[in-house]
Backbone as ProteinMPNN parsed JSONL, in Angstrom:
{"seq_chain_A": "MTKLDDIILGAGSKFVTVKFIKKDGSERVLNGRLGVTKHLKGGACTVDLNRFVVIYDVKNEGYRSINRETILSVTLDGVTYE", "coords_chain_A": {"N_chain_A": [[-7.419, -6.448, 21.733], [-4.614, -4.881, 20.177], [-3.616, -5.373, 16.774], [-0.642, -7.121, 15.794], [0.918, -6.012, 13.709], [0.069, -3.383, 13.811], [1.176, -2.581, 16.218], [3.877, -2.59, 15.564], [3.909, -0.572, 13.568], [3.16, 1.572, 15.135], [5.376, 2.017, 16.639], [7.096, 3.952, 15.808], [10.225, 5.507, 15.613], [11.471, 3.816, 17.332], [13.387, 0.952, 18.468], [12.481, -2.338, 17.53], [11.65, -5.746, 18.015], [10.922, -8.429, 15.972], [9.28, -11.446, 15.517], [8.796, -13.823, 13.074], [7.411, -15.805, 10.34], [9.288, -16.828, 7.647], [9.249, -16.64, 4.007], [10.112, -19.121, 3.063], [9.236, -20.807, 5.023], [10.659, -21.045, 7.363], [11.453, -19.907, 10.714], [12.124, -16.583, 11.842], [13.932, -14.066, 13.612], [13.985, -10.659, 13.87], [15.649, -7.644, 14.479], [14.974, -4.324, 14.428], [14.18, -1.076, 12.944], [11.615, 1.292, 12.133], [11.122, 3.818, 9.647], [13.709, 4.491, 8.828], [15.714, 6.244, 6.681], [18.182, 6.716, 5.683], [19.629, 4.931, 4.049], [18.312, 4.757, 1.66], [18.047, 4.637, -1.889], [16.617, 5.866, -3.803], [13.885, 5.896, -6.213], [10.768, 4.073, -6.561], [8.712, 2.523, -4.091], [8.057, -0.862, -4.354], [6.672, -2.692, -2.946], [3.711, -4.15, -1.654], [2.158, -2.346, 0.595], [-0.078, -2.864, 2.081], [-0.015, -5.534, 2.598], [2.528, -6.045, 3.569], [5.046, -5.122, 6.018], [7.577, -2.796, 6.028], [10.777, -2.793, 7.277], [13.837, -1.659, 8.737], [16.575, -3.69, 9.004], [18.824, -3.876, 11.502], [20.982, -5.525, 12.105], [21.733, -6.895, 9.732], [21.899, -4.755, 8.09], [19.965, -3.711, 6.13], [16.905, -3.238, 4.267], [13.883, -4.925, 5.044], [11.028, -6.803, 4.117], [8.169, -7.727, 5.759], [5.7, -10.102, 5.886], [2.529, -9.326, 6.91], [0.692, -11.236, 7.812], [2.19, -13.332, 8.804], [3.448, -12.681, 11.15], [4.538, -13.506, 14.339], [5.241, -12.643, 16.947], [5.875, -9.552, 18.702], [8.269, -7.447, 20.133], [8.489, -4.643, 22.089], [9.815, -1.939, 23.78], [10.61, -3.67, 25.853], [8.403, -5.252, 26.317], [6.629, -8.068, 25.326], [4.438, -8.905, 22.748], [1.98, -11.169, 21.661]], "CA_chain_A": [[-5.989, -6.188, 21.652], [-4.156, -4.345, 18.903], [-2.933, -6.32, 15.918], [0.813, -7.028, 15.925], [1.476, -5.076, 12.735], [-0.23, -2.035, 14.295], [2.164, -2.288, 17.26], [5.115, -2.246, 14.847], [3.74, 0.726, 12.919], [3.06, 2.577, 16.18], [6.656, 2.13, 17.342], [7.838, 5.122, 15.342], [11.638, 5.244, 15.348], [12.009, 2.947, 18.38], [13.788, -0.385, 18.056], [11.449, -3.344, 17.718], [12.052, -7.105, 17.648], [9.78, -9.097, 15.348], [9.437, -12.872, 15.227], [7.855, -14.108, 11.995], [7.678, -16.937, 9.466], [9.784, -16.402, 6.344], [8.579, -17.206, 2.837], [10.499, -20.531, 2.921], [8.628, -21.553, 6.111], [11.478, -21.028, 8.576], [11.195, -18.816, 11.655], [13.199, -15.597, 11.897], [13.806, -12.962, 14.565], [14.605, -9.481, 13.288], [15.691, -6.46, 15.322], [15.075, -3.214, 13.492], [13.463, 0.182, 13.158], [10.859, 1.887, 11.034], [11.432, 5.211, 9.372], [15.109, 4.721, 8.473], [15.788, 6.685, 5.282], [19.586, 6.988, 5.367], [20.175, 4.027, 3.048], [17.481, 4.727, 0.462], [18.772, 5.031, -3.09], [15.694, 6.488, -4.755], [12.957, 4.962, -6.852], [9.477, 3.878, -5.91], [8.525, 1.295, -3.316], [7.267, -1.808, -5.139], [6.056, -3.625, -2.002], [2.322, -3.881, -1.291], [2.194, -1.961, 2.008], [-1.243, -3.424, 2.761], [0.333, -6.914, 2.957], [3.858, -6.131, 4.153], [5.622, -4.044, 6.801], [8.984, -2.629, 5.664], [11.544, -2.438, 8.469], [15.281, -1.687, 8.518], [17.246, -4.704, 9.814], [20.073, -3.258, 11.944], [22.065, -6.514, 12.101], [22.15, -7.155, 8.35], [21.973, -3.45, 7.43], [19.165, -3.655, 4.92], [15.458, -3.17, 4.437], [13.214, -6.209, 4.941], [9.569, -6.771, 4.032], [7.597, -8.791, 6.572], [4.295, -10.355, 5.609], [1.741, -9.035, 8.116], [-0.039, -12.429, 8.246], [3.09, -14.334, 9.376], [4.078, -12.16, 12.362], [4.203, -14.326, 15.505], [5.331, -11.82, 18.154], [6.559, -8.256, 18.603], [8.763, -6.947, 21.405], [8.673, -3.198, 22.044], [10.043, -1.414, 25.129], [10.728, -4.758, 26.811], [7.133, -5.977, 26.443], [6.393, -8.937, 24.176], [3.033, -9.093, 22.363], [1.809, -12.337, 20.79]], "C_chain_A": [[-5.625, -5.712, 20.254], [-3.459, -5.426, 18.091], [-1.426, -6.075, 15.996], [1.432, -6.053, 14.923], [1.185, -3.63, 13.13], [0.743, -1.619, 15.399], [3.484, -1.875, 16.613], [5.009, -0.854, 14.254], [3.655, 1.857, 13.936], [4.358, 2.811, 16.928], [7.435, 3.376, 16.937], [9.279, 4.762, 15.046], [12.282, 4.391, 16.438], [12.434, 1.601, 17.784], [12.688, -1.376, 18.417], [12.021, -4.701, 17.29], [10.817, -7.838, 17.166], [10.141, -10.548, 15.083], [8.374, -13.223, 14.199], [8.29, -15.346, 11.218], [8.108, -16.393, 8.101], [9.032, -17.111, 5.221], [8.891, -18.693, 2.669], [9.97, -21.403, 4.065], [9.437, -21.577, 7.397], [11.138, -19.8, 9.426], [12.387, -17.871, 11.682], [12.877, -14.561, 12.952], [14.616, -11.81, 14.007], [14.544, -8.343, 14.295], [15.899, -5.268, 14.399], [14.268, -2.003, 13.902], [12.681, 0.556, 11.914], [11.395, 3.291, 10.789], [12.881, 5.503, 9.049], [15.156, 5.072, 6.994], [17.226, 6.895, 4.806], [20.098, 6.161, 4.187], [19.326, 3.919, 1.779], [18.262, 5.249, -0.731], [17.87, 5.703, -4.128], [14.809, 5.444, -5.403], [11.698, 4.807, -6.016], [9.457, 2.557, -5.158], [7.603, 0.367, -4.097], [6.538, -2.822, -4.259], [4.62, -3.185, -1.714], [2.264, -3.609, 0.208], [0.95, -2.392, 2.782], [-0.969, -4.85, 3.237], [1.639, -7.022, 3.733], [4.199, -4.902, 4.996], [7.097, -3.978, 6.416], [9.723, -2.086, 6.874], [13.027, -2.531, 8.128], [15.912, -2.653, 9.507], [18.62, -4.163, 10.209], [21.242, -4.239, 11.928], [22.619, -6.724, 10.691], [22.207, -5.898, 7.492], [21.258, -3.415, 6.078], [17.687, -3.614, 5.245], [14.853, -4.558, 4.223], [11.707, -5.99, 4.911], [9.028, -7.976, 4.781], [6.111, -8.896, 6.248], [3.509, -10.191, 6.91], [1.057, -10.287, 8.678], [0.859, -13.454, 8.939], [3.805, -13.85, 10.638], [3.582, -12.975, 13.562], [4.232, -13.52, 16.796], [6.122, -10.558, 17.864], [6.999, -7.862, 20.004], [9.096, -5.47, 21.241], [8.784, -2.701, 23.47], [10.059, -2.504, 26.196], [9.464, -5.573, 27.028], [6.908, -6.774, 25.168], [4.885, -9.131, 23.971], [2.954, -10.29, 21.438], [0.44, -12.367, 20.184]], "O_chain_A": [[-6.256, -6.1, 19.271], [-2.79, -6.295, 18.651], [-0.989, -4.949, 16.236], [2.378, -5.341, 15.261], [1.973, -2.738, 12.815], [1.096, -0.444, 15.507], [4.131, -0.927, 17.059], [5.917, -0.039, 14.417], [4.038, 2.987, 13.633], [4.436, 3.709, 17.766], [8.34, 3.802, 17.654], [9.539, 3.814, 14.306], [13.505, 4.253, 16.47], [11.923, 1.168, 16.751], [12.051, -1.27, 19.465], [12.779, -4.788, 16.324], [9.793, -7.872, 17.849], [11.182, -10.842, 14.495], [7.19, -12.959, 14.41], [9.39, -15.866, 11.411], [7.394, -15.606, 7.479], [8.28, -18.057, 5.457], [8.046, -19.451, 2.192], [10.223, -22.607, 4.084], [8.96, -22.073, 8.418], [10.614, -18.802, 8.932], [13.531, -18.308, 11.56], [11.716, -14.214, 13.169], [15.799, -11.965, 13.705], [13.498, -8.103, 14.9], [16.889, -5.209, 13.67], [13.753, -1.904, 15.015], [13.039, 0.187, 10.796], [12.052, 3.871, 11.654], [13.261, 6.673, 8.999], [14.698, 4.301, 6.151], [17.449, 7.22, 3.639], [20.918, 6.645, 3.406], [19.598, 3.08, 0.92], [19.046, 6.19, -0.606], [18.329, 6.065, -5.212], [14.969, 4.247, -5.167], [11.589, 5.341, -4.912], [10.113, 1.593, -5.554], [6.494, 0.756, -4.462], [5.86, -3.714, -4.771], [4.348, -1.996, -1.551], [2.316, -4.544, 1.007], [0.924, -2.295, 4.009], [-1.613, -5.327, 4.171], [1.84, -7.984, 4.474], [3.718, -3.799, 4.739], [7.795, -4.99, 6.47], [9.351, -1.052, 7.431], [13.433, -3.375, 7.329], [15.8, -2.462, 10.718], [19.491, -4.006, 9.353], [22.386, -3.821, 11.753], [23.833, -6.729, 10.489], [22.527, -5.966, 6.305], [21.856, -3.133, 5.04], [17.273, -3.92, 6.363], [15.268, -5.284, 3.32], [11.18, -5.109, 5.589], [9.385, -9.114, 4.477], [5.369, -7.918, 6.325], [3.807, -10.857, 7.902], [0.862, -10.39, 9.889], [0.35, -14.36, 9.6], [4.685, -14.546, 11.145], [2.379, -13.119, 13.778], [3.359, -13.681, 17.648], [6.918, -10.493, 16.928], [6.216, -7.929, 20.951], [9.88, -5.089, 20.371], [7.925, -3.013, 24.296], [9.58, -2.294, 27.311], [9.458, -6.495, 27.843], [6.983, -6.233, 24.065], [4.158, -9.477, 24.902], [3.769, -10.422, 20.525], [0.121, -13.281, 19.424]]}, "name": "protein", "num_of_chains": 1, "seq": "MTKLDDIILGAGSKFVTVKFIKKDGSERVLNGRLGVTKHLKGGACTVDLNRFVVIYDVKNEGYRSINRETILSVTLDGVTYE"}
């Protein structure tokens, strides 16, 4: 089976729901998209893209970095992968 972070990266511009463990240890569910560039302000990305997936959170209207190792499940096109 494909790794969960690969499913997210393969989603393209589709909406994806990601359930993961935050840095403080709490669980979070995020609904967002990859490839959103409308809100970028310039500058270089300082996030280690080998460890994190950067996704645009549509509810909170901001970019979020998700640690690839803490992803619990991904929902894409109505199918949930764990």
